[in-house]
C-alpha positions in Angstrom: 27.7 33.0 -57.4 28.0 30.8 -60.6 30.1 30.6 -63.7 29.3 32.4 -67.0 29.0 30.5 -70.2 32.5 31.6 -71.5 33.8 30.5 -68.1 32.3 27.0 -68.5 33.6 26.7 -72.1 37.1 27.6 -71.2 37.1 25.2 -68.2 35.6 22.3 -70.2 38.2 22.9 -73.0 41.1 22.8 -70.6 39.8 19.2 -69.6 39.5 18.3 -73.3 35.7 18.2 -73.2 34.3 19.1 -76.6 31.7 21.9 -76.2 30.1 24.0 -79.0 29.1 27.5 -78.3 25.6 27.9 -79.7 25.1 31.5 -78.4 22.4 33.3 -80.5 20.8 30.1 -81.7 17.0 29.9 -80.9 15.2 28.0 -78.2 13.9 25.5 -80.9 17.4 24.7 -81.7 18.2 23.9 -78.2 15.2 21.7 -77.9 16.4 19.7 -81.0 19.9 19.3 -79.5 18.1 17.8 -76.3 16.1 15.5 -78.7 19.4 14.4 -80.2 20.7 13.6 -76.7 23.3 16.4 -76.5 24.0 18.0 -73.2 23.3 21.7 -72.8 24.9 24.3 -70.7 22.7 27.4 -70.5 23.0 30.8 -68.9 20.2 32.9 -67.8 18.8 34.7 -64.8 18.4 32.4 -61.8 15.2 34.4 -60.8 13.5 33.1 -64.0 13.8 29.4 -62.6 11.1 30.3 -60.0 10.7 27.4 -57.6 13.6 25.6 -59.4 16.2 28.1 -58.4 16.9 26.9 -54.8 18.4 30.3 -54.0 17.4 33.9 -53.5 20.2 34.9 -55.9 18.5 36.6 -58.8 21.4 37.1 -61.2 23.0 35.2 -64.1 24.7 31.8 -63.8 24.9 28.4 -65.7 22.8 25.2 -65.5 23.1 21.9 -67.1 20.1 20.7 -69.2 20.5 16.8 -69.5 17.3 15.6 -71.4 13.8 16.4 -72.5 11.0 13.9 -71.4 9.2 11.7 -73.8 6.3 14.2 -74.0 8.5 17.1 -74.7 7.1 18.9 -71.6 9.9 19.1 -69.2 13.7 19.3 -69.1 15.9 17.5 -66.5 17.9 20.5 -65.1 20.8 20.5 -63.0 21.3 23.7 -61.1 24.5 24.0 -59.0 22.6 26.0 -56.5 20.3 23.0 -55.8 21.1 19.7 -54.2 19.6 17.5 -56.9 18.3 17.7 -60.5 14.7 18.4 -61.2 12.2 18.2 -64.1 11.3 21.6 -65.0 8.6 22.7 -67.5 9.9 23.7 -70.9 8.3 27.2 -70.6 10.1 28.0 -67.5 13.6 26.9 -69.1 12.7 28.9 -72.1 12.3 32.0 -70.0 15.5 31.3 -68.2 17.5 30.7 -71.4 16.0 33.7 -73.2 16.4 36.1 -70.0 19.6 37.4 -71.3 20.3 38.8 -74.8 21.9 36.0 -76.7 20.5 33.5 -75.7 23.7 32.0 -74.1 24.0 28.2 -74.4 26.4 25.4 -75.8 26.1 21.7 -76.5 28.5 19.1 -75.3 28.7 15.3 -75.8 25.6 13.0 -75.8 24.4 12.2 -72.4 22.6 9.1 -71.0 19.0 9.5 -70.2 18.9 10.0 -66.5 15.8 10.2 -64.3 
């Protein structure tokens, strides 16, 4: 299940939602985007999310990263395979994002701090 990053980019563009493909940029650039209050769509292997995967599906799919906590230790992650968002340790999100050659991620408009 799940969409690939190119699927998400195409879908959002068809709804006139600005999204910038950042595939190949480092995880530190992704963290900087979150600090700048940008929303991030990331693709990785679901198995890398460990207890935050909400599914036995191990394959690739996309999640939404909303914000970084004040300590810089956790990221608010929306996984479409889960019923609710959860705060996930940065190291787990990094393993997820870097699990596919790329890494595959994109930024979208600024998001409100939720949670």
